[in-house]
N, C-alpha and C positions, 0 to 999 in steps of 0.2 A: 715221414716215418716209413711209409710204404717203400719197400725195396732197400731200406737202409740196413747195412750189416753192422750191428752194434758191436760185434766182436772186434772190429777194426779200430774202435775208439778205446784207448787204454782205460779211461775212467768208466766207461759203460760196460766193457767186456766182463768185468767181475759180476755184473748183474744179468748177463745174457741168458743164463739158464732159467732164472726166475721170470724174466720178460717173455721168453719163448713159451713158458708154461702158461701164463695168463693171457697172452695176446690173442690166442684163438677164440677166447670168450667174447671178443668185441668185433663187430662187423666193420665199424668205421673208427679208425684211430687217426686223429688229425691234431693240428696245432691248437684248435679250439677246445678239444676235450681231453687231451693227454694229461693235464694236471689233475682233473677230476678222476680219471682212471687210475693214475698213480696213487692218489690219496686213498681211493677205495682199496686198492690192492695192498698198499702198505698197512692200512687198517686191518685188513684180513690177516696178514702175516702177524701183526702185533697181537691180534685176538687169539690166534693159534698158539703163540708163545705163552700168553697168559693162561689159556686153557690147559696146555701141557704142563705148566708150572703149578696148576691147581689154584691159582690166585682168584680167578673169577669163573664160576661155573655158569653154564648156559641155562640158567633158570631166572625167574623173576628177581629173586634176591641178588643173584650175581650180576644181572644187568643193571640193577639199581646201584650197586656198589661201584660198578665200572663207570656208570654215568657220573657218579659223584667224583670219582678219580679224574675223569676227563674235564670236569668243570673247574678243577683247580689248576689245570695246565695252562 
């Protein structure tokens, strides 16, 4: 991944801005940890969408409701 220009790949290019936003948070990105990083970052985006929609608030009750939702997926 180091040195790769994801904007050259048609499938990845549409996600380049997002990747460039979160990538600096990680010191070491490699084949062994990339899926874990992507799962975390996708989860963060999903949580922001839910917060913005007012579906799940960031409090104890909201977290419990979100956990119940995830359990049925």
